[in-house]
C-alpha positions, 0 to 999 in steps of 0.5 A: 275896436277890439285889438289883438296881437299876432305875437305874444308877450315881449320885445325880442332878440335879433332885430330885423334892421335898425333900432332907433334909440330915443336918445343917446341916453338909451345907449348903455354898452356897444350894440345894446339899446333900450326898447322904444315904446309907444303907449296906446290910450289903454296903456298898452305898450307897443314896440316902435322897432317892430310896430307891434304890441307886447302882449294880447291887448284883451287878455295878456295873462290868458294868452301867456298861460294858453300859449306857453305855460299850459302846453309845457305842463310844468307842475306835472313835470316838476313833480317828477323832475330831480334837481334844477328845472330850466326854462329858456325864453327868447325875449323877456319883454315886459316879464309877463311870461316869467311872472306867470311861470313864477306864480305856477312855481309858488303854487307847486311849492305849496302844493300837497303833491310837492310835500309828498314828493319831497319826502325822504322816500321820494326825493325826486321833486324839483328843488330849484327853478332857473328861468333864462330869458334873452332880450335884445331890446330890454325895457328899463325898470320904469317901463316894466313897472308901467307895463305890468301895472295893467295886471294889479293881481300880479303886484306882489311878484312884479314888485319883487322883480322890479326890486332886483331888475338890473341896469341895462348893461349888455351880457348876463345878469343872474338874479336870485330872490330871497327865501325862494329857490328861484333864479332868473338869468337875464341875458341882454344880447341877441339870440345868435350871440347868447345861445352859444354862451349857454352850456345847457341843459334846457327843459322847456323852451318859450319861443316868444318873439315878434312874428317871423314876418316882422322879425325874420332874423331871430327865426333861423337855422342857427336858433334851431340847431342851438336849441337841439344842442341844449335840449334833453330828450324830453325838452318841451317847446311852445310858441305862438307861431305856426309859420311853415319855415319855423315848423320845418326848421324845428322838425329838422332839428329834432322836435316833434311838433303839434299844431293846435288852435291859437289864442284869440284871433290867432288861427294856429300855434305849435307845441312839441317835444325834442326827440333826438331822432333826426340824424346822428347826434352831435358830440356835445364837446364840439360846443363846450370844452371838455374841461368845462363839463365835469361828470354829473354826481349825485349830491348828498352832503357837501363840505366847504373848507373855509369860512371866509367870504368865498366859502360862506357865499358858496354855502349859501348858494348851495343851501338855497337850492335845498342842499345840506352844507357843512362849512369847516374852518379852524378859526371860525367865521371870516377870521383870515383875509376876510376879517377886515372890519370894513372892506371896499366893495367896487371893481377896478375896470380896465379899457381893452380887457373886456373879459376881466371888466365884464366879470367884475361888473357882473360880480359887482352888480350881483354883490349889490343885489345880495347885500340888499337882500341880506343886510340892512344899510347900517348893519354891516354895510353902507352904500355911501358910494365910492370914489376911485381917485385919479391921484396920479397922471397915469391913473387919470389917463387910464380912467379917461381912456376907460370912460371914452371906450365904454358906455356904462350907465351913470348909475353904475359909474361916472367920472367926477371933477375934483369939485364934484369929488369934494362935494360928494366926499365932504372933503377938499379934494385935489383930484377927481376920479370915477364914482360908483354911486351904489358902492361903499363898504361892507363888513365881511364878518357881518355878511358871512354871519348872515349867510350862515344863518341858513338852516341847511348850513352847519359850521364846524371849527376844526382843522383839516389836514388831508383829503382822501377819496374812497368809494366815490366819497371824500373823507376829510382828515381832521388833525385832532382825529385818531386813525380810527375815526378819520373816515367816520360818517361825519367827515364823509361827503359827496362833494368838497369845495375848497375855499381856504385861499392860500391854505388850499395848496397844502390840501391839493399838493398835486394840483397846479395852482399858481397863486401867490400870497400878498401880505396886507396891513391895516391901520385903525385911526380913532376919530378925534374930533378935536384934532380932526376938526373938519374931517367928515368923510361921506364916501369910501375913497380909493387911491393907492390905498383906501379909507372908509367913513368912520365906523364906531369912531374908527377909520379903517386905513390901508392896506399895505402890499407885500409879496413873499412876506409871511410876517403876521405881526403889525409893523411900523414901516407898513403903518407908515406906508398906510399913513402915506396913502392919506396924501391921496384923500384930500386936504383934511387927511393931508393935514392929519398925515403931517400930525401922524408923521410926528408920532410915527414911532407909535404903533397904532392898532391894526391887523394883518391879513394875507390876500390870495391872488392869481397871475391874471387877477381873476379868481379860480372857480370851478371843478378840479381836473386831474393834472397828470391825466390831463397832461397825457390825454390832451397833449395835442393842445401843445400844437393847436389849442383849437384842435383839442380832443373831443373826449371827456376830461378826467376830474377829481370827482366832486372836488371844486375850488373857489379861491384867488379873489385877492382884495376883491372878494366882496365883488367877485365871491357871490357870482363865483358862488353861483357858478360853483352851484351851477357846476354841482347842480348841472345848471346853466352857468350864471356867466357866459361860457367864455367867462366860466372858462376864464375863471376855471382853475385849470386855465393856467395849466392849459396855458402852460401846455400851449406854451410848451412850458410844462 
C-alpha cells in the first residue's frame, strides 16, 4: 500500500503534549528530549510523539524540493544578494531540507552565473549561506545516519553533517564546514523560546512542522509575529500546509500568500513573501537592545590588531566569509599570553550560573569542531581527555552540586572516582573529579599558524600606537611611520577589531574597559625516565594548576597567578608555587615534588605571560559604543533599565573588541570570533541574544550606570 505523509521532513518544535522518552539516557538538559522513532519495514523513520513520518515515504527528496527549495527561488536570489543569505527552518528533523539546500548552494557556487557576479565590477553575489534550524526533539547522530541512509546519492554531504553534528545539549550550536562558506546553526529548543533569541534578519522561511492538527502549539500568533519581526521586505516563506488558521495568521503578520497544489496526495500548500504592509511597523528596538545593534557599514578591508588566539580566530571567521583581513602584531604570531606551548582546553562550569556555563559549554564544543578541522591529533593538539580534579573538599562539593543540578551527556563530561581517575590518567590518584573525554591540550601557536594560512589573511609585524577615524575609515598609526605616511592606503580600513588583550586600553583611552592583567608563570620539566620511573601521564590534569602529558620530552606545569604584577622575568618563588601544584597530581608527581624541593634554588626553564581578564570572567566581544554619548542618551537606565530609550546607540563606527579571554581563550575564542563576524556581516548571532549581551563590552558601563556609580 502506498504511503504518504501530511507533512514534510522533520520532527518539529513545540510538542503538543507529553513526549515519552525511551529512557532517562535521552535526557541531556532540563526540558530537552531526544526524538523517539519507530522504523517501518522500508526503514522510514516515524515520530512516536506525533505518530507521523518525517518525510514523504515515496520521495522525500522530491517533496523537499517541491515544497521548500523551488518556491524559495534560492539560486536566482543568491545571484543578486549581497552578504550573508539566511534560511530559517522550524524543525531540523533528519536534516534533509538542510542537505538539499546545501546541495543547491554548492551548485550555485560552482556556476558560471556566480563567477560572473563575483567579479570586481559586480560584487553583489552572496558569499555566505547561514542555515538556522530549530528542533525541540532532536535526533542523535545514529538516528540521522540511519534516516539519511535512505538517500545514498547524498552520502558526501550526509557524512560531513554527521561529522559536525553536535551533542544533544539544549541551546545554540554553530557549525562551520571546512573550505565552504556555509554555517549551520542548530537550536535545540522550542520555537517560542528560540525565536526571541534571534536578532535577524531572515531571508527565507521553511515552515516545516508536523501538521497543525497534530502539533497546534507550534502554529501560533507568537510564531507569526516573530517571523514578521525577523523578516526583510522581500523575505520568502514556504510551507507544506494551507490550513485556514495558518493562512490567516501569516496574512495578518504581513505575508502575501499563494495557495498552490501540494506535493503527492497533499491537496494544497502555500508560499509567499513578506510585504510589511499590515498596519504600523513595530520598532525593532522593542525586541533587541540598541546596544546590540550597531549600524551596518560597507565592508572593504578589515584590520585585526593582535595575532594571539582571539585575533587569529577572528581573522579566520571573517576570511571564510570572503573578506580580506590584515592581522597586525608587533611580535608576530601567538607570542604574548597565547604563547604557552601547551594550553589546557576545557571549561570550568558552575551550577547556578547558567549564562556563564552555557557560553563556555557552547564555546568548548565550537573549539573542538574547529580543532578537528584545522589540526590532526599529534600536530599541535592532543584530545587525550582532561580531568578537573576535586583536590579540595570545597571543590568536591562544588562538582557534586554541579553534577546533581545538570543533565549533560557523558560524552561532554562525567564524574570520576579516584580509582577511575587513576585508570584514565595512568597515575595513582588520591582524588576523583570531572572528566572531559574529548578535551586535552592545544598548542596555541600551531593553531594560530594554521588559521592564518587562509589566502585572504595577511600578517604584518609592526606596532600600532594610535587609531584615528576620518572620512568613515580607520587609520592605524604605526610607531615607525613618518607624519607623511601615517594615513596611507595600507593603514586605512573600513573596520578594526582590537584583539590585543591588555594592550587594548592604550589604544582605547576613552572607553570603559575594566580589565585586569594577571601574571602567569610556567615551569618546564624535562622528562627524566630514570628519576621519574613510573610517571606515564595519559591525560591533562587540572587542580590549582595544570599539567599535560609530556610533549617532546618536556612537561608544561603551571601557571602562577599574580595580580598587579608586571615582572616579565621568571622567578624562583613562582616556580616554587608551580612545584606545589604537583601535590594535586597523584603519588608519582608528589614524589617528584619532594625531589624538586631539594633543588628549589635552581631556576628551571619556563615563560611568563599576562592574562587579560574581566570582572565577571567572560570575554568582552562586540561593537564599541561611544561611552560619552551613551552616558547622555541613555541616562534613563539609571532609574529603570527596562525602560531604556528605544533609540539608536552611537557606536564607534566599524570598531570592535575581542579581549578578556583570560586563561580560557582556547575554549572561548572560536565562538567569540564567529560572534564578531556576525556583527560585522549583519548576520544572526551564533549565540542566544541574551548571551551576546552578556559578552558585550559595554555591559560594565551599563551596570555602573544602573548602580548610579558613574
